C-alpha positions as CSV (number, residue, x, y, z in Angstrom):
1,M,80.8,133.1,154.1
2,V,79.7,135.5,156.8
3,F,77.6,137.2,154.5
4,A,75.7,134.2,153.7
5,V,75.3,132.9,157.3
6,E,74.0,136.6,158.2
7,E,71.6,136.6,155.2
8,I,70.4,133.1,156.0
9,N,69.8,134.1,159.8
10,R,67.4,137.3,158.8
11,N,65.4,134.9,156.4
12,N,62.4,133.6,158.4
13,T,61.4,130.7,155.9
14,L,64.5,129.0,155.3
15,L,65.5,127.8,159.0
16,P,62.9,129.2,161.2
17,G,63.9,129.1,164.7
18,V,67.6,128.2,164.0
19,K,70.4,130.4,164.2
20,L,73.4,129.5,162.4
21,G,77.1,130.5,163.8
22,Y,80.6,130.4,162.5
23,R,84.0,129.9,163.3
24,I,86.9,130.6,160.9
25,L,90.4,129.0,160.8
26,D,93.3,129.6,158.3
27,S,95.1,126.4,157.2
28,C,97.8,128.3,155.3
29,F,98.1,125.8,152.7
30,L,99.5,123.4,154.9
31,Y,97.9,119.9,155.0
32,P,98.8,119.3,159.1
33,W,97.6,122.6,159.7
34,A,94.2,122.1,157.7
35,L,93.6,118.6,159.5
36,Q,94.5,119.9,162.6
37,G,92.0,122.9,162.1
38,A,89.0,120.5,161.1
39,M,89.8,118.2,164.1
40,S,89.6,121.1,166.6
41,L,86.3,122.3,165.0
42,V,84.9,118.8,165.4
43,G,86.2,118.2,168.9
44,G,86.8,121.6,170.4
45,D,85.0,123.9,172.2
46,T,81.3,124.2,170.8
47,H,79.4,125.9,173.9
48,S,79.5,129.2,172.4
49,C,78.3,128.5,168.9
50,N,75.0,127.6,167.4
51,L,76.9,127.0,164.1
52,T,80.6,127.0,163.2
53,A,82.6,127.2,160.1
54,F,86.1,126.8,159.2
55,A,87.7,129.0,156.6
56,G,90.9,131.1,155.4
57,P,91.5,133.9,153.2
58,I,93.8,131.6,151.0
59,E,92.6,128.2,151.5
60,S,89.8,128.3,153.6
61,N,87.7,125.5,155.4
62,E,84.5,126.4,156.8
63,Q,82.7,124.2,159.5
64,P,78.8,125.3,160.5
65,V,77.9,123.6,163.7
66,V,74.0,123.6,164.1
67,R,72.3,123.1,167.6
68,A,69.5,121.0,166.9
69,G,67.5,119.6,169.8
70,G,70.6,121.2,172.0
71,L,73.4,119.2,170.2
72,P,75.7,120.9,167.8
73,V,75.7,119.5,164.3
74,P,79.5,120.1,162.9
75,M,80.1,120.5,159.3
76,I,83.1,121.9,157.3
77,I,82.9,124.0,154.4
78,G,86.5,123.3,152.6
79,A,89.1,122.9,151.6
80,A,90.2,124.6,148.7
81,S,92.5,122.0,147.1
82,S,91.5,118.4,146.5
83,T,94.6,116.6,148.5
84,T,93.3,118.4,151.6
85,S,89.8,117.8,150.7
86,I,90.6,114.0,150.1
87,M,92.6,114.0,153.7
88,M,89.6,115.6,155.5
89,S,87.0,113.5,154.2
90,S,88.9,110.4,154.7
91,T,89.6,111.4,158.4
92,L,85.9,113.0,159.0
93,G,84.0,110.2,157.2
94,P,83.9,107.8,160.1
95,L,82.6,110.5,162.3
96,Y,79.8,111.5,160.0
97,V,81.0,114.9,159.6
98,P,79.9,116.2,156.2
99,V,82.5,118.2,154.2
100,I,81.4,120.8,151.5
101,S,84.2,122.0,149.3
102,Y,83.9,124.9,147.1
103,L,87.2,124.4,145.1
104,A,88.6,121.0,145.3
105,S,87.7,119.7,141.8
106,C,89.2,116.4,141.7
107,P,87.4,113.5,139.8
108,C,88.3,111.0,142.2
109,L,86.1,113.2,145.2
110,S,83.0,111.8,142.9
111,D,83.1,108.7,144.2
112,R,80.5,108.2,146.5
113,L,81.5,104.9,148.0
114,K,84.8,106.1,149.0
115,Y,83.6,109.6,150.1
116,P,80.1,109.5,151.3
117,N,80.7,112.6,153.2
118,F,82.1,115.1,150.5
119,F,79.8,117.4,148.6
120,R,81.4,120.7,146.6
121,T,80.0,123.3,144.8
122,I,82.4,123.4,141.9
123,P,82.3,120.8,139.3
124,S,84.6,118.1,138.8
125,D,87.8,118.7,136.5
126,V,86.3,116.1,134.1
127,Y,84.5,119.1,132.6
128,Q,87.2,121.7,132.3
129,A,89.5,118.8,131.2
130,W,86.8,118.2,128.5
131,A,86.4,121.5,127.5
132,M,90.4,121.9,127.2
133,A,90.3,118.7,124.9
134,Q,87.5,120.4,122.8
135,L,89.3,123.4,122.4
136,A,92.5,121.5,121.2
137,I,90.3,119.4,118.7
138,R,88.5,122.3,117.7
139,F,91.5,124.6,116.8
140,H,93.5,121.7,115.6
141,W,96.2,121.7,118.4
142,T,97.5,118.2,117.5
143,W,101.1,118.9,119.3
144,I,100.7,119.8,122.8
145,G,103.0,120.1,126.1
146,A,101.6,119.8,129.5
147,V,102.7,121.1,132.7
148,V,100.9,119.6,135.7
149,A,100.8,119.9,139.4
150,N,102.1,117.0,141.1
151,N,99.1,115.6,142.9
152,D,95.6,114.6,142.6
153,Y,94.6,118.1,141.0
154,G,96.9,117.9,137.9
155,Q,97.6,114.3,137.7
156,L,93.9,113.2,137.2
157,A,92.9,116.1,135.4
158,I,95.7,115.2,132.6
159,Q,94.5,111.8,132.7
160,V,90.9,112.9,131.7
161,F,92.6,115.1,129.2
162,Q,94.4,112.4,127.5
163,K,90.9,110.0,127.5
164,E,89.3,113.0,125.5
165,I,92.0,113.3,122.8
166,F,92.6,109.4,122.4
167,G,92.0,108.9,118.8
168,K,91.4,112.5,118.1
169,G,94.3,113.3,116.4
170,V,95.9,115.2,119.4
171,C,99.3,114.5,120.8
172,L,101.4,115.5,124.3
173,E,104.5,116.0,123.2
174,F,105.6,116.4,127.1
175,I,104.1,116.1,130.7
176,E,106.3,117.9,133.2
177,T,105.0,118.0,136.6
178,I,105.4,120.5,139.4
179,K,105.7,120.0,143.1
180,R,105.2,123.0,145.7
181,E,108.1,121.5,147.9
182,T,110.4,121.7,144.6
183,I,108.7,124.2,142.9
184,V,112.3,125.9,142.2
185,T,114.1,123.1,140.9
186,D,110.5,122.0,138.9
187,A,110.0,125.3,137.2
188,K,113.1,125.6,135.8
189,R,112.9,122.1,134.4
190,A,109.4,122.9,133.0
191,A,111.0,125.9,131.6
192,L,113.8,124.5,129.9
193,T,111.2,121.9,128.6
194,I,108.8,124.2,127.3
195,Q,111.8,126.4,125.5
196,A,113.1,123.3,123.7
197,S,109.7,122.2,122.7
198,T,108.3,122.5,119.1
199,A,104.8,122.8,120.4
200,R,103.0,126.0,120.6
201,V,100.3,125.3,122.7
202,I,101.1,124.4,126.4
203,L,98.3,123.1,129.0
204,I,99.0,123.7,132.5
205,F,96.9,122.4,135.1
206,C,98.7,123.8,138.6
207,W,97.6,126.3,140.8
208,Y,98.5,130.2,140.4
209,T,101.5,130.0,142.8
210,E,103.1,127.3,140.8
211,V,102.2,128.8,137.4
212,K,103.5,132.2,138.6
213,K,107.2,130.9,139.2
214,L,107.0,128.9,136.1
215,L,106.3,131.8,133.9
216,L,109.0,134.1,135.5
217,E,111.5,131.2,134.8
218,L,110.3,131.7,131.2
219,V,110.7,135.4,131.6
220,K,114.4,135.0,132.4
221,R,115.0,132.6,129.4
222,N,113.1,135.0,126.9
223,V,115.6,137.8,128.2
224,G,118.4,136.1,127.8
225,R,117.3,134.1,124.4
226,Q,119.7,131.4,125.4
227,H,118.0,128.4,123.4
228,G,115.5,130.7,121.6
229,N,112.3,132.9,122.0
230,V,109.4,131.5,124.1
231,T,106.9,134.5,123.6
232,D,105.0,133.0,121.1
233,R,103.1,130.0,123.4
234,Q,99.5,130.0,123.5
235,F,98.5,128.8,127.0
236,L,95.8,126.7,127.9
237,A,94.6,127.5,131.6
238,S,93.0,125.7,133.9
239,E,90.6,127.5,136.4
240,A,92.9,127.4,139.2
241,W,94.8,130.5,137.5
242,S,93.0,131.5,134.2
243,T,91.4,134.6,136.2
244,S,94.2,135.4,138.4
245,D,94.7,138.9,138.0
246,D,98.1,138.5,139.9
247,L,99.4,136.7,136.6
248,L,97.3,138.1,133.7
249,Q,98.2,141.8,134.7
250,D,101.7,141.5,135.7
251,Q,103.6,143.3,133.2
252,T,106.8,141.0,133.1
253,I,104.8,137.9,132.8
254,S,102.5,139.5,130.1
255,K,105.8,139.1,127.9
256,V,105.7,135.4,127.9
257,A,101.9,135.0,128.8
258,N,100.5,137.1,126.4
259,G,98.2,134.5,124.9
260,V,96.5,132.6,127.5
261,L,92.9,130.7,127.0
262,G,91.4,128.7,129.7
263,V,88.2,127.8,131.7
264,A,86.8,129.7,134.5
265,I,84.6,129.0,137.4
266,R,81.2,130.6,137.0
267,S,80.8,133.9,138.0
268,S,77.8,135.2,139.5
269,T,76.9,138.5,141.7
270,I,75.6,138.4,144.8
271,P,72.9,141.3,145.6
272,G,74.1,143.1,148.6
273,F,77.6,141.9,148.8
274,E,79.4,144.9,147.7
275,N,77.5,147.0,150.1
276,Y,78.2,144.5,153.0
277,L,81.8,144.9,152.0
278,R,82.1,148.3,152.1
279,S,80.1,148.9,155.5
280,L,82.5,146.3,157.4
281,H,84.4,148.2,159.8
282,P,86.5,147.0,163.0
283,I,84.1,149.1,165.2
284,R,81.3,146.7,164.5
285,R,83.8,143.5,164.6
286,P,86.5,144.1,167.2
287,N,87.4,140.3,167.4
288,D,87.7,140.2,163.6
289,V,91.3,139.3,163.3
290,F,91.5,139.3,159.7
291,L,89.7,142.5,159.5
292,R,92.2,144.0,161.7
293,E,94.8,142.7,159.8
294,F,93.1,144.1,156.5
295,W,92.6,147.5,157.9
296,Q,96.0,148.0,158.8
297,K,97.5,147.1,155.6
298,E,94.8,149.3,153.8
299,F,95.0,152.5,155.7
300,G,98.4,152.2,157.7
301,C,97.1,152.6,161.2
302,S,96.3,150.4,163.9
303,P,92.7,149.4,164.7
304,L,93.7,148.3,168.5
305,S,90.7,147.0,170.5
306,S,91.1,149.0,173.3
307,Y,90.7,152.2,171.0
308,F,87.5,151.1,170.5
309,S,84.4,151.8,172.8
310,S,82.5,148.8,174.0
311,S,79.2,150.9,173.8
312,L,80.0,151.2,170.0
313,I,79.9,147.6,169.4
314,P,76.7,146.4,168.6
315,R,76.3,143.0,170.1
316,S,74.1,139.9,168.6
317,D,72.6,136.8,170.3
318,Y,73.6,134.7,167.8
319,L,76.9,135.8,166.1
320,T,79.9,134.2,167.8
321,N,83.5,136.0,168.3
322,V,86.0,135.4,165.3
323,S,89.1,134.3,166.2
324,A,92.1,132.6,164.7
325,S,92.8,129.0,166.0
326,S,95.3,130.9,168.4
327,T,96.5,134.5,168.2
328,D,99.9,133.5,168.9
329,N,100.1,131.9,165.3
330,I,99.5,135.1,163.5
331,P,102.6,136.4,162.1
332,P,103.6,139.5,163.4
333,Q,102.9,142.7,161.6
334,K,104.3,146.0,161.3
335,I,101.9,148.1,163.1
336,S,101.5,151.7,162.5
337,P,102.9,154.2,165.2
338,S,99.5,155.9,164.7
339,L,96.1,154.7,165.8
340,C,93.2,154.5,163.6
341,S,90.8,157.4,164.0
342,G,87.6,155.6,163.5
343,T,86.7,157.9,160.6
344,E,88.4,155.4,158.1
345,S,85.8,153.4,155.6
346,L,85.8,151.2,152.4
347,E,83.1,153.3,150.7
348,N,85.5,155.0,148.4
349,V,88.2,151.9,148.4
350,E,88.9,150.3,144.9
351,N,90.8,147.3,145.1
352,H,90.5,143.4,145.0
353,F,88.6,143.0,148.2
354,T,85.9,145.4,147.2
355,D,85.8,144.4,143.5
356,T,82.7,142.1,143.1
357,S,82.1,142.3,139.5
358,Q,83.7,138.5,139.2
359,L,82.7,136.7,142.1
360,R,83.8,133.2,141.4
361,V,85.2,131.2,144.3
362,A,83.3,133.5,146.7
363,Y,80.1,132.6,144.8
364,N,80.9,128.8,145.4
365,V,81.5,129.6,149.2
366,Y,77.9,131.2,149.3
367,L,76.4,128.4,147.8
368,A,78.1,125.9,150.1
369,V,76.6,127.9,153.0
370,Y,73.1,128.0,151.3
371,A,73.6,124.1,150.5
372,A,74.4,123.4,154.4
373,A,71.0,125.5,155.4
374,H,68.7,123.3,152.8
375,A,70.2,120.3,154.0
376,L,69.5,121.5,157.3
377,H,66.1,122.6,156.6
378,S,65.2,119.2,155.1
379,L,66.8,117.4,158.0
380,L,64.7,119.6,160.7
381,S,61.6,118.8,158.1
382,C,62.2,114.9,158.0
383,N,59.8,112.8,160.3
384,T,61.5,109.3,160.2
385,H,64.8,108.4,162.4
386,T,66.6,107.2,158.9
387,C,67.0,110.9,158.0
388,T,71.0,112.0,158.1
389,F,72.5,115.4,156.8
390,Q,74.3,113.3,154.0
391,K,71.4,111.8,152.5
392,N,69.5,115.3,152.9
393,I,72.4,117.0,151.0
394,K,72.6,114.6,147.9
395,H,69.3,115.6,146.6
396,I,68.9,119.3,147.4
397,E,68.3,122.2,144.9
398,V,70.0,125.3,146.7
399,K,68.1,128.5,146.1
400,T,69.9,131.5,147.2
401,S,68.8,135.0,147.3
402,I,69.3,135.6,143.8
403,N,67.0,132.6,142.8
404,V,69.9,130.9,140.9
405,P,70.2,126.8,141.3
406,S,73.4,125.7,141.9
407,Y,73.7,122.9,139.5
408,N,73.8,125.2,136.4
409,S,76.5,125.0,133.7
410,P,80.0,124.1,135.5
411,Y,81.7,127.0,133.5
412,N,80.8,130.3,131.9
413,S,79.7,130.3,128.5
414,Q,81.2,133.0,126.5
415,R,82.0,133.7,122.9
416,F,86.0,134.1,121.9
417,F,87.7,134.4,118.5
418,F,91.1,134.7,117.7
419,V,92.9,137.3,115.3
420,K,94.7,134.6,114.1
421,V,94.5,130.9,115.4
422,P,97.8,129.8,117.0
423,F,99.7,126.8,115.0
424,S,100.9,123.8,116.9
425,V,101.4,120.6,115.0
426,C,104.2,117.9,115.2
427,S,103.6,117.5,111.4
428,E,101.6,120.0,109.0
429,S,98.3,118.2,107.9
430,C,99.0,116.4,104.4
431,P,97.4,118.3,101.6
432,P,95.1,116.9,99.0
433,G,96.9,114.2,97.1
434,T,98.9,112.6,100.0
435,R,98.1,110.4,102.6
436,K,99.7,110.0,106.4
437,A,102.5,107.8,107.0
438,N,103.7,107.6,111.0
439,R,106.7,107.7,111.5
440,K,108.3,104.6,113.1
441,G,109.2,105.3,117.1
442,E,107.2,108.5,117.2
443,P,103.8,109.7,118.2
444,L,100.8,109.1,115.9
445,C,100.9,113.2,115.5
446,C,104.5,113.3,113.9
447,F,104.0,111.7,110.2
448,D,105.2,112.2,106.6
449,C,103.2,113.1,103.6
450,I,103.2,110.0,101.1
451,P,101.9,111.2,97.4
452,C,99.1,109.0,96.5
453,I,100.4,106.5,93.6
454,E,98.8,106.7,90.0
455,G,94.9,105.7,89.9
456,E,94.7,106.8,93.5
457,I,93.3,110.1,95.2
458,S,92.6,112.1,98.3
459,N,90.6,114.9,98.4
460,E,90.9,115.8,101.8
461,T,93.3,117.3,104.0
462,G,94.9,114.9,106.4
463,S,93.7,111.9,104.9
464,L,94.8,108.3,106.2
465,N,94.6,106.4,103.0
466,C,94.2,107.0,99.2
467,E,91.3,105.6,97.6
468,G,91.1,104.1,94.2
469,C,89.5,105.5,91.1
470,P,86.6,103.9,89.5
471,S,87.8,101.5,86.4
472,E,87.1,104.2,83.8
473,F,88.4,107.2,85.8
474,W,92.2,108.0,86.6
475,S,93.8,110.4,89.2
476,N,94.8,113.9,87.7
477,V,98.3,115.1,88.4
478,E,97.6,116.4,91.5
479,R,96.0,113.4,92.6
480,T,93.2,115.1,94.2
481,A,90.3,114.1,91.9
482,C,89.5,111.1,89.7
483,V,88.9,112.3,86.0
484,P,87.7,110.2,83.0
485,R,90.2,108.1,81.4
486,Q,91.7,109.7,78.4
487,L,90.9,107.5,75.3
488,D,94.1,106.4,73.5
489,F,94.0,105.5,70.0
490,L,96.3,106.1,66.9
491,S,94.9,109.4,65.9
492,F,95.3,111.6,62.9
493,N,96.0,114.9,65.0
494,E,99.1,113.2,66.6
495,T,102.5,113.1,65.5
496,L,102.6,109.7,64.9
497,G,99.4,109.6,63.1
498,I,100.6,112.1,61.0
499,T,103.9,110.7,59.9
500,L,102.2,107.3,59.0
501,T,99.6,109.5,57.0
502,T,102.0,111.3,55.2
503,V,104.0,108.1,54.5
504,A,100.7,106.6,53.3
505,A,99.4,109.7,51.0
506,S,103.3,109.7,49.7
507,G,102.9,106.0,48.6
508,V,99.7,106.7,46.9
509,V,101.2,109.7,44.9
510,V,104.5,107.9,43.9
511,T,102.5,104.9,42.6
512,T,100.0,107.0,40.6
513,A,102.9,108.7,39.0
514,V,104.5,105.3,38.2
515,F,101.3,104.2,36.9
516,V,101.1,107.3,34.6
517,L,104.6,106.9,33.2
518,F,103.9,103.2,32.6
519,F,100.4,104.4,30.9
520,C,102.4,107.1,29.0
521,N,105.1,104.5,27.7
522,R,102.9,101.6,27.3
523,Q,103.7,101.3,23.8
524,T,107.6,100.8,24.8
525,P,109.6,97.7,24.8
526,M,110.4,98.1,28.3
527,V,106.8,98.4,29.5
528,R,105.3,95.8,26.7
529,A,108.0,93.0,27.7
530,N,107.1,93.3,31.2
531,N,103.5,92.4,30.9
532,S,101.8,95.6,30.9
533,E,98.6,94.1,31.8
534,L,100.0,92.5,35.1
535,S,101.9,95.7,35.7
536,F,99.0,97.9,35.5
537,L,97.0,95.8,38.0
538,L,100.1,95.4,40.1
539,L,100.2,99.0,40.4
540,L,96.3,99.5,41.5
541,S,96.9,96.8,43.8
542,L,99.9,98.6,45.5
543,K,97.6,101.9,45.6
544,L,95.0,99.9,47.6
545,C,97.7,98.7,50.0
546,F,99.1,102.2,50.6
547,L,95.0,103.4,51.1
548,C,94.3,100.6,53.3
549,S,96.8,101.8,56.1
550,L,94.6,104.9,56.4
551,V,91.9,102.8,57.5
552,F,93.8,101.6,60.9
553,I,94.2,105.2,62.0
554,G,91.4,107.1,63.7
555,R,89.1,106.2,66.7
556,P,87.9,102.4,66.2
557,S,84.3,101.7,65.0
558,V,82.5,98.7,64.0
559,W,82.8,99.4,60.5
560,S,86.4,100.4,60.7
561,C,87.5,97.6,62.4
562,R,85.7,95.1,60.2
563,F,86.8,96.9,57.1
564,Q,90.6,97.4,57.7
565,Q,91.6,94.0,58.5
566,A,89.4,92.8,55.3
567,A,91.0,95.5,53.2
568,F,94.4,94.9,54.3
569,G,93.9,90.7,53.2
570,I,92.5,91.4,50.1
571,S,94.9,94.0,48.7
572,F,97.8,92.1,49.8
573,A,96.5,88.9,48.5
574,L,95.7,90.9,44.9
575,C,99.3,92.2,44.8
576,V,101.3,89.0,45.9
577,S,98.9,87.2,43.1
578,C,99.9,89.6,40.6
579,L,103.8,89.1,41.3
580,L,103.2,85.2,41.4
581,V,101.2,85.0,38.3
582,K,104.1,87.5,36.6
583,T,106.6,84.9,38.0
584,L,104.8,81.9,36.3
585,V,104.4,83.7,33.0
586,V,108.4,84.4,32.9
587,L,109.0,80.7,33.6
588,A,106.5,79.6,31.0
589,V,108.0,81.9,28.6
590,F,111.3,80.5,29.0
591,R,110.3,76.9,29.1
592,S,108.2,77.5,25.8
593,A,111.6,77.8,24.2
594,R,112.6,74.2,24.5
595,P,111.5,71.8,21.9
596,G,107.8,70.0,22.6
597,A,106.9,73.1,24.8
598,E,105.0,74.7,22.3
599,T,101.7,74.0,23.9
600,L,102.9,75.6,27.3
601,M,102.1,79.1,26.5
602,K,98.5,78.4,25.8
603,W,97.9,78.0,29.5
604,F,99.6,81.5,30.1
605,G,97.8,83.5,28.0
606,P,96.3,87.1,28.9
607,V,92.5,85.2,29.7
608,Q,94.2,82.8,31.8
609,Q,96.9,85.5,33.7
610,R,93.7,87.5,34.7
611,G,91.7,84.4,36.0
612,S,94.8,83.1,37.9
613,V,94.8,86.6,39.5
614,F,91.4,86.7,40.1
615,L,91.4,82.8,41.7
616,F,94.1,83.7,44.3
617,T,92.4,86.5,45.0
618,C,88.9,85.0,45.4
619,I,90.5,82.6,47.8
620,Q,91.7,85.6,50.4
621,V,87.9,87.0,49.9
622,I,86.4,83.9,50.9
623,I,88.7,83.5,54.1
624,C,87.9,87.4,55.1
625,A,84.0,86.8,54.4
626,T,84.1,83.9,56.8
627,W,85.9,85.3,59.5
628,L,83.7,88.8,59.5
629,S,80.7,86.4,59.5
630,I,81.4,84.2,62.3
631,S,83.7,86.3,64.4
632,P,84.3,89.8,63.2
633,P,86.8,92.5,65.0
634,V,85.1,94.7,67.1
635,P,86.0,97.9,68.9
636,R,87.2,97.5,72.5
637,R,88.0,99.2,75.5
638,D,90.7,97.9,77.2
639,L,90.7,98.9,81.0
640,G,93.7,96.4,82.2
641,F,96.3,98.3,81.3
642,Q,97.3,100.5,84.4
643,G,97.7,103.8,83.1
644,S,95.5,106.9,83.0
645,K,94.6,106.2,79.3
646,V,92.2,103.7,77.8
647,R,92.8,101.8,75.2
648,L,90.6,101.9,72.3
649,E,91.7,98.7,70.2
650,C,89.8,96.6,67.6
651,A,89.7,92.8,69.0
652,M,90.6,90.3,66.3
653,G,87.3,88.3,67.4
654,S,88.9,85.1,66.3
655,L,92.6,84.8,66.3
656,V,92.4,81.9,63.8
657,G,90.8,83.9,61.3
658,F,93.3,86.6,61.3
659,S,96.1,84.0,61.4
660,L,94.4,82.6,58.2
661,V,94.5,85.8,56.2
662,L,98.2,86.4,57.1
663,G,99.1,82.8,56.5
664,Y,97.5,82.7,53.1
665,I,99.4,86.1,52.0
666,G,102.5,84.2,53.5
667,L,102.0,81.5,51.3
668,L,101.5,83.1,48.3
669,A,104.6,85.0,49.0
670,C,106.8,82.4,49.6
671,T,105.7,80.5,46.2
672,C,106.3,83.6,44.6
673,L,109.9,84.0,46.3
674,L,110.7,80.4,45.5
675,L,109.2,80.5,41.9
676,A,111.3,84.0,41.2
677,F,114.5,82.4,42.9
678,L,114.4,79.7,40.3
679,A,113.9,82.0,37.5
680,R,116.6,84.6,38.5
681,N,119.7,82.9,36.6
682,L,117.4,82.9,32.9
683,P,119.7,84.5,30.4
684,D,117.6,87.7,29.3
685,N,119.7,91.0,29.6
686,F,116.6,92.1,31.7
687,N,115.0,89.4,34.0
688,E,112.2,90.5,36.1
689,A,112.6,87.7,38.1
690,K,115.6,89.0,39.8
691,L,113.5,92.2,41.0
692,I,110.8,89.9,42.2
693,T,112.9,87.8,44.2
694,F,114.5,91.0,46.0
695,S,111.0,92.5,46.5
696,M,109.5,89.0,48.0
697,L,112.7,88.7,50.1
698,I,112.2,92.5,51.6
699,F,108.1,91.5,51.9
700,C,108.7,88.3,54.0
701,A,111.3,89.9,56.3
702,V,108.9,92.8,57.2
703,W,106.0,90.3,57.8
704,V,108.3,87.9,59.7
705,A,109.3,90.9,61.9
706,F,105.8,92.0,62.4
707,V,104.7,89.3,64.3
708,P,106.9,89.4,67.4
709,A,106.7,93.4,67.4
710,Y,102.9,93.0,67.1
711,I,102.4,90.9,70.1
712,S,104.9,93.1,72.3
713,S,103.7,96.4,71.6
714,P,101.4,98.4,73.8
715,G,98.2,100.2,73.2
716,K,98.0,102.3,70.1
717,Y,101.5,100.9,69.0
718,V,100.3,97.7,67.9
719,V,97.9,99.7,65.2
720,A,101.4,101.5,64.1
721,V,103.4,98.5,63.9
722,E,100.7,97.0,61.3
723,I,100.5,100.1,59.4
724,F,104.2,100.6,59.4
725,S,104.5,96.9,58.1
726,I,101.8,97.4,55.5
727,L,103.9,100.4,54.5
728,A,107.0,98.9,54.5
729,S,106.3,95.8,52.3
730,S,104.4,98.1,49.9
731,Y,107.4,100.6,49.5
732,G,109.7,97.4,48.8
733,L,107.6,95.9,46.4
734,L,107.2,99.3,44.5
735,L,110.7,100.4,44.5
736,C,112.0,96.8,43.6
737,I,109.9,96.1,40.8
738,F,109.2,99.5,39.3
739,A,112.3,102.0,40.3
740,P,114.7,100.1,37.7
741,K,112.2,100.5,35.2
742,C,111.5,103.8,35.8
743,F,115.4,104.7,35.6
744,I,115.8,103.4,32.1
745,I,112.2,104.8,30.8
746,L,113.3,108.2,32.2
747,L,117.2,108.4,32.7
748,R,118.3,105.6,30.1
749,P,116.0,105.9,26.9
750,E,118.5,104.3,24.7
751,K,117.9,101.2,26.5
752,N,114.2,101.2,26.1
753,T,114.7,98.6,22.9
754,K,113.8,95.1,22.0
755,K,117.1,94.6,21.0
756,Q,118.5,95.9,24.4
757,L,116.0,93.7,26.2
758,M,116.5,90.4,24.3
759,A,120.3,90.7,24.6
760,R,121.9,87.9,26.6
């Protein structure tokens, strides 16, 4: 501050004809002292100075007073804390005393109506709270603990932080407050909370003195390992301690605070300032209490004022004496028994005082003095009576000796990177294929991951909901992508299709073998007595029945859907027609043996038998042709079945048509069963009516059971049920009718005689 005042006084263009003076007081971080000092500066002795300032080595308040037209113009530069600034601004507001703070960052102080006389050269905490919130969001730190100062600085900053993270998936596990008056108990409580916390990122909005106490408490617990290790925490630091060498270079504290990331006050170089500091000497500033105290600590000697010759002291017509508010308030120092020689110099001293590489707070003070000077310049240049210091300072653009505007970016823009980004979450992000499910009574950042149900997916990490797949798609096993649904139909390549194909092919082979056996033995009584022509036609129809079942296997197409039902209906109509005519012939043969029934056989000759079979079969052909021409079966994709497969099936088109086909076959079968049942007790030794009766019973039982099984079967099993019914009824007819005859032909040839067949 003194450097800036002297630099401005040497400037002939900024304040021509006006010289600035200053007065510095130390508040010692005590609110009453700060307020008392400010009031003393405003209403105290001002006769000996043109400009007065109030400041301190720890928390400085500086008050320039400018004599304009012979009257002093007081102004406070300070204080460092927001709470002190609020008190000072509220107290000095009615007196129209401007207050320019270099470190008070409370957002509340931006209220121009409430604090019209307050100005500052440090940005509001809104900016650093926003920056820290963006860090948490950027690095996906969704589970954070917070320790804040129990004052305006901490409380308002955490409020801004919470506002910024709201709705962004970041939660605070805890908020601990620390008060300077109860720092010991508060630090212990906060340390215990951090130790027990699952959050790995801890946000700290406190002054460095409170932070140091807190970190030392963590060191104690880390060494004792009472409840676990505390070295794996990532600290988010506010500007109040993020650049504190006293903390970050402490070897003891570094054991628990080896991960610190925070925002910092903008730093800048001040040309000539380092040379100015190194040229300081009590010879040239004999009344500078602060310099005298520093000199004693640095060199271990006492620079008593009586030691220096007054002739060596350069006088200035504008520089006032520097004094404490009362020298009695200065704590007693241990004075070295030896006096300084006068040759001591700061030229080769390297310490925090002479280090000007990172000027942060000091630069803000520098800007504050220049802001006051520019406002005074504008005020003195104003020609109207309405000009006030407050009005002029609101709109100035501060230009310093290094020509850097004071409204630049509030914090340094520096690139940084982590070797490994720390991880701090309450619940790990839900992987693709799952969705978040909030836990009852817990923050939104604590959740469970629920797998998506079938047909829904989530292809991003941390999805809130699962999305349904389009109608012809289904979720994969991982529930991360929609894939085309698998087509579901009875294929020749699957086990069920292979089994049914094998059974059908076996039926064709067995039927062919029986046909060959009957053809080779067509002259034997067994074959001739059972109407060989109808037997061969029946075997042919059974072969067609076995073959038509193969049409139902494979991917449905327009022609396969139409052909399979027609082939099924006509083949079985032909088969049952042959059995019906055979039964009628048996009845007619025995009826013709009665007197007066000789003409009955004329209606059941070979031609009439073939004609009857043809007629009965043609009726089914007409039914099938009508059905296929009006509303034929067509292939259809059934998407209604909630599964991963799309069912390919042949839609019947007309349920009436399908019912007529089945109904007609059932009518022929029932008629045949009734007639065969009536002829079962005829006196022949080998009565084929008994075999037809058993075959028709099996046939009817299979197709009666078919109806409910067909209706209740899902997907491709509908087709499998129909194929099974076709094969079962075909095997039933083949075995019941032809197995006994083949047994006699092959194994009992002695019974294959006319005498044996005609015996009663």
